[in-house]
N, C-alpha and C positions, 0 to 999 in steps of 0.2 A: 500263851505257851506254844510250849517247845518247837510246834511245828512250823507255828508262824517266824519266832527265830529264825529256826535253820532257814528257813526261805529268805528274809530276808535279811542276812547274814551273807549265802551264796549268792545274794544278789550285791551285796554291797564288795567282796573280797571281788567279785572275779570281777569290778576296774577298779579295782587302789593295788597297791604296793604293799602296802601295813593294815593293821586295824588298831585305831588310835581307838587305849581305852580310855574313859575319864570317868569320875566319882559319879556314876547312877546306880543306884544299889537293885534298882525297878529291871538292869541290861547286866548287870557285873553285880552278880549276886555266886551265892553256893552252889545254887541251884543249874544255875547255868554256863559259869567258867567249864565245866573241863568239858562240856559241847560245844562251847565259844573256839577253846583252843584246841582241840579234838579238829575243830572243822576247817579251821586255819589252816594250819599245819596240814594239812592234804590237802589246801590249796596254797603250798609253799609261801604262806604271807603269816608273818609276824605281829605277833601283839604288842604296841609300845603300850607299857603302861603309869599312870601317872603317881606309883609308888614304890615303896621295895615288899609291898604287901603284894602287889601283882608279879613283883618278879616269882617272888618264893610260889607264885602258882603257876608260874609256868611263861611269862611272858620273856621277851629276851630281852629288852630296854628299859629303864626308867632314871628317872632323876630322883636323889635322894637327900632331905638337909637334917642331919643328924643333930645331938644336942650343941655341938658347936656350935654348928653353920645358925641353929637357931640362936645365940645366946649371939653372933655378933652379931646379927640382924639387929636384936632389941635392944644392943646397942648401940647400932646404927640410929633408932626410930626415936632413945632417950635423948640422942646426942643431939641430934636434928632439931626435937625439942627445949634444950636449955641453950639449943644453937641461937632458933629464930621463933622458938614461938610458937610452931606451928607443929603436926602431926606430918609424918610422909605419907602419901595415896598410898592404898591399896595396892597390892601387888605379890605377883610372884619374889620368894626368898631367892636373891639374888649369889644366895650361898649354897653351894648344893656339890654335890660332885655325883657323877652318872655309873653306873651299878649297870653290869648287862651278864644274864646267866649263857652263859659260854656252852653250855651242853645246849639247849636251844639251839643259839646259832650252828654249832659243831652239825648236828642234827638236819639242817633245813641248808646246809652246805654254805654256809655266812662266814669272806672273811671279817675277823674280829678286828675290829679298829682299834688304835690303840689310844685308852681312856684318858691318858694324859692330852694326847692331842686333838681328840675332839671335843673334851671339855675348855680347851684355849679357845677351839674354833668358835664352840658355841656359847662364848661370856666374849670373842670380839678381843681373845688377849695377843693372838697370834703377830 
């Protein structure tokens, strides 16, 4: 119920710098998301979401793979299979972009990062 969620969320946020959103419909769903966002904003904490949909809902930052990123990953998978006869292990797509909600960042007085530099750092390309 929402009261239990509020208590748990308050306890988590008081000892956290950010709230990391994950794909869990029991927690992050249309009934709870507004309350989660309001509670986190009131405590000056941001929600970092796992998809572009979270960004649209009000999270601060996320990673996102578009169709060309997905196609590039599929090409890698097929190429490895053709050359080595094995499938790549499961894992996150290494091709992505970082997207942020500047409105959320500005309202929480967060200095907005240079997304190109941040992407390079995350990918270890610097």
